[in-house]
Backbone bond lengths (Angstrom), bond angles and torsions (degrees), N, CA, C in turn:
res aa  C-N    CA-C-N  psi(-1)  N-CA   C-N-CA  omega(-1)  CA-C   N-CA-C  phi
1 M - - - 1.459 - - 1.516 109.31 -
2 E 1.321 117.05 124.53 1.450 120.51 178.38 1.523 109.55 -86.46
3 H 1.308 114.54 148.31 1.464 119.83 -177.29 1.516 112.21 -106.42
4 H 1.334 116.96 -8.47 1.456 121.27 176.78 1.528 111.83 51.50
5 I 1.300 115.12 62.54 1.462 122.22 179.32 1.525 109.20 -64.18
6 Q 1.313 116.55 130.62 1.464 123.10 178.59 1.526 109.91 -108.04
7 H 1.322 116.94 151.10 1.467 121.06 179.15 1.526 112.31 -63.20
8 T 1.322 117.60 -22.29 1.463 120.94 -179.46 1.533 112.91 -88.95
9 D 1.324 116.99 -7.62 1.468 120.59 -179.89 1.523 110.88 -68.15
10 I 1.314 115.57 148.37 1.467 122.83 176.23 1.523 107.30 -124.41
11 Y 1.337 115.57 133.15 1.456 121.38 -178.74 1.519 110.59 -125.44
12 A 1.327 114.26 158.02 1.459 122.94 173.60 1.523 107.39 -138.15
13 L 1.315 116.14 162.39 1.461 119.00 174.38 1.522 108.85 -60.54
14 A 1.301 115.93 142.27 1.458 120.95 178.25 1.530 109.48 -66.47
15 P 1.333 116.76 154.76 1.468 119.38 176.46 1.532 110.54 -54.65
16 H 1.297 115.45 145.11 1.465 123.43 178.05 1.528 113.55 69.71
17 H 1.327 117.04 17.30 1.457 122.27 175.52 1.529 107.90 -117.03
18 R 1.321 115.69 141.75 1.466 120.55 178.25 1.525 108.42 -132.14
19 F 1.317 115.96 135.45 1.460 123.00 178.44 1.516 107.92 -105.79
20 Q 1.322 116.83 132.87 1.469 119.06 178.93 1.520 110.63 -161.46
21 W 1.336 114.76 161.96 1.460 121.53 171.26 1.520 107.19 -80.01
22 E 1.311 116.87 128.99 1.459 121.88 179.54 1.524 107.89 -110.74
23 E 1.323 114.86 105.97 1.463 120.67 -176.33 1.526 111.39 -57.34
24 A 1.315 117.75 -43.57 1.465 121.30 -178.21 1.531 111.39 -61.34
25 Q 1.327 117.37 -32.47 1.460 121.92 179.64 1.532 112.41 -90.21
26 Q 1.351 115.75 -14.97 1.465 121.81 -174.31 1.535 111.24 54.25
27 S 1.341 114.19 42.02 1.463 119.83 178.10 1.527 109.21 -162.81
28 Y 1.341 113.76 167.73 1.455 119.21 172.10 1.517 108.55 -76.53
29 V 1.321 115.09 148.59 1.458 121.39 178.93 1.525 109.19 -137.27
30 I 1.317 115.04 158.77 1.458 122.22 168.35 1.516 105.41 -113.66
31 L 1.326 115.50 122.70 1.463 121.85 177.69 1.517 108.91 -101.81
32 F 1.319 116.12 140.35 1.461 121.33 176.98 1.518 107.40 -152.43
33 P 1.333 118.32 166.50 1.474 120.02 -172.95 1.530 114.28 -53.60
34 E 1.320 118.12 -33.84 1.460 120.80 -177.26 1.520 113.00 -82.85
35 G 1.331 117.94 -10.06 1.457 118.50 -179.12 1.506 114.05 156.69
36 M 1.335 114.92 -146.63 1.453 122.08 -175.07 1.527 108.51 -144.11
37 V 1.331 115.50 144.05 1.459 121.76 174.52 1.517 107.76 -119.05
38 K 1.314 116.11 124.15 1.458 122.00 175.75 1.519 107.84 -85.30
39 L 1.328 116.26 125.53 1.462 121.02 -178.18 1.527 109.43 -96.13
40 H 1.297 116.27 124.97 1.457 121.83 -178.41 1.516 111.27 -94.52
41 G 1.314 115.63 150.25 1.459 122.13 172.33 1.507 114.49 51.41
42 G 1.324 114.52 -129.46 1.451 120.56 -175.39 1.511 115.35 -73.73
43 A 1.329 118.28 -8.92 1.464 120.22 -179.26 1.525 111.07 -58.31
44 G 1.323 116.84 -42.40 1.467 120.65 177.71 1.512 112.12 -64.52
45 E 1.343 116.22 -35.60 1.469 120.26 178.02 1.522 110.91 -64.10
46 V 1.326 116.83 -36.20 1.464 120.53 177.72 1.527 109.77 -69.57
47 I 1.319 116.72 -54.09 1.467 120.86 -173.44 1.522 112.03 -64.34
48 K 1.327 118.25 -33.73 1.469 118.29 -179.63 1.522 112.44 -67.27
49 R 1.321 117.45 -14.56 1.468 121.38 177.81 1.530 112.64 -95.52
50 V 1.322 116.99 -3.63 1.466 121.98 179.23 1.522 107.66 -84.93
51 D 1.327 115.47 109.19 1.470 119.62 -173.48 1.526 114.00 -129.34
52 G 1.317 117.70 7.48 1.459 120.12 -178.32 1.512 113.23 80.99
53 K 1.349 117.15 3.01 1.469 121.64 179.54 1.523 111.49 -126.69
54 A 1.332 117.08 -39.53 1.456 121.71 -178.40 1.524 109.96 -75.37
55 T 1.326 115.56 138.78 1.460 119.81 174.73 1.527 108.96 -79.23
56 V 1.315 115.27 165.87 1.464 120.01 174.17 1.528 108.88 -58.36
57 G 1.319 116.90 -40.50 1.470 121.04 177.42 1.517 112.39 -60.04
58 D 1.328 117.22 -38.88 1.468 120.70 176.90 1.527 110.47 -61.65
59 V 1.322 116.28 -43.85 1.462 121.46 -179.80 1.522 109.80 -63.98
60 V 1.323 116.88 -43.93 1.468 120.77 178.60 1.520 110.36 -59.93
61 R 1.324 117.60 -48.39 1.470 121.22 -179.21 1.524 111.61 -61.07
62 E 1.322 116.43 -44.24 1.465 120.53 -178.83 1.534 111.41 -63.42
63 L 1.315 116.03 -43.18 1.468 118.98 -178.86 1.522 111.85 -73.30
64 K 1.335 118.21 -33.90 1.459 119.85 174.64 1.530 110.59 -62.90
65 A 1.334 116.96 -37.98 1.461 120.73 177.89 1.525 111.11 -70.31
66 A 1.330 117.19 -38.28 1.470 121.39 -178.40 1.532 111.87 -72.84
67 F 1.329 116.86 -30.74 1.475 122.08 -176.82 1.533 109.41 -129.71
68 P 1.353 117.32 67.05 1.470 120.52 -173.11 1.529 114.74 -64.37
69 D 1.313 118.19 -21.02 1.464 120.59 -177.75 1.533 113.35 -92.67
70 A 1.317 116.96 -1.40 1.468 120.87 -177.35 1.531 109.82 -80.60
71 E 1.322 116.19 107.61 1.462 120.31 179.38 1.525 110.34 -74.90
72 G 1.325 115.93 140.80 1.460 120.67 177.79 1.515 114.37 70.66
73 I 1.331 116.66 17.74 1.470 120.30 -174.76 1.527 111.56 -63.14
74 E 1.325 117.92 -35.50 1.466 119.14 -177.99 1.527 110.82 -62.70
75 D 1.321 117.35 -43.82 1.466 120.54 178.21 1.530 110.84 -62.14
76 D 1.334 116.50 -39.02 1.468 120.61 178.44 1.525 111.14 -64.39
77 I 1.315 116.76 -41.35 1.470 121.24 -179.78 1.531 110.20 -65.11
78 I 1.324 116.27 -47.90 1.463 120.15 179.16 1.528 109.52 -61.49
79 G 1.320 116.79 -41.07 1.461 120.64 177.44 1.515 112.43 -60.75
80 M 1.336 116.40 -38.56 1.463 120.21 178.09 1.525 110.33 -65.73
81 F 1.331 117.08 -43.22 1.468 119.77 176.14 1.531 110.37 -59.60
82 E 1.330 117.10 -45.24 1.465 119.88 -179.23 1.526 111.28 -60.95
83 M 1.328 116.68 -43.37 1.460 119.48 179.58 1.530 111.05 -65.13
84 A 1.343 116.79 -45.46 1.464 120.80 -177.33 1.524 111.82 -64.76
85 V 1.328 117.29 -36.94 1.462 120.54 176.61 1.525 109.19 -69.72
86 G 1.320 116.79 -42.72 1.462 121.40 179.83 1.529 112.83 -61.59
87 K 1.325 116.46 -31.92 1.467 121.17 179.58 1.531 111.83 -91.62
88 A 1.351 115.99 2.88 1.470 123.07 177.81 1.521 112.85 65.69
89 W 1.343 117.29 28.72 1.472 120.54 173.50 1.520 109.75 -81.84
90 L 1.347 115.97 -27.35 1.459 121.15 -179.34 1.513 109.44 -120.92
91 R 1.322 114.53 153.02 1.466 120.36 174.59 1.519 108.08 -128.90
92 K 1.305 115.75 147.12 1.463 121.05 178.80 1.519 108.94 -75.58
93 V 1.328 115.16 136.70 1.473 120.79 -179.43 1.518 108.63 -90.15
């Protein structure tokens, strides 16, 4: 199921989910009552910018500026939002 993420959409972590750096895993993770998800690569960079105020477009612009040589980064960011919404890690504000 596609979620059709728009640049004007705003997301926040879903209730009962916590995002943090996990030293033991050496990566960002999302913790929730059923367990933990280890975020690889740029996924943590996307989720750490999800604050319930920034739009998807804001996140895209910030990451494009932070990683100017990353080709196809916008598609990757949108894909991460789609996956996170599909797995109910994020909720639309």
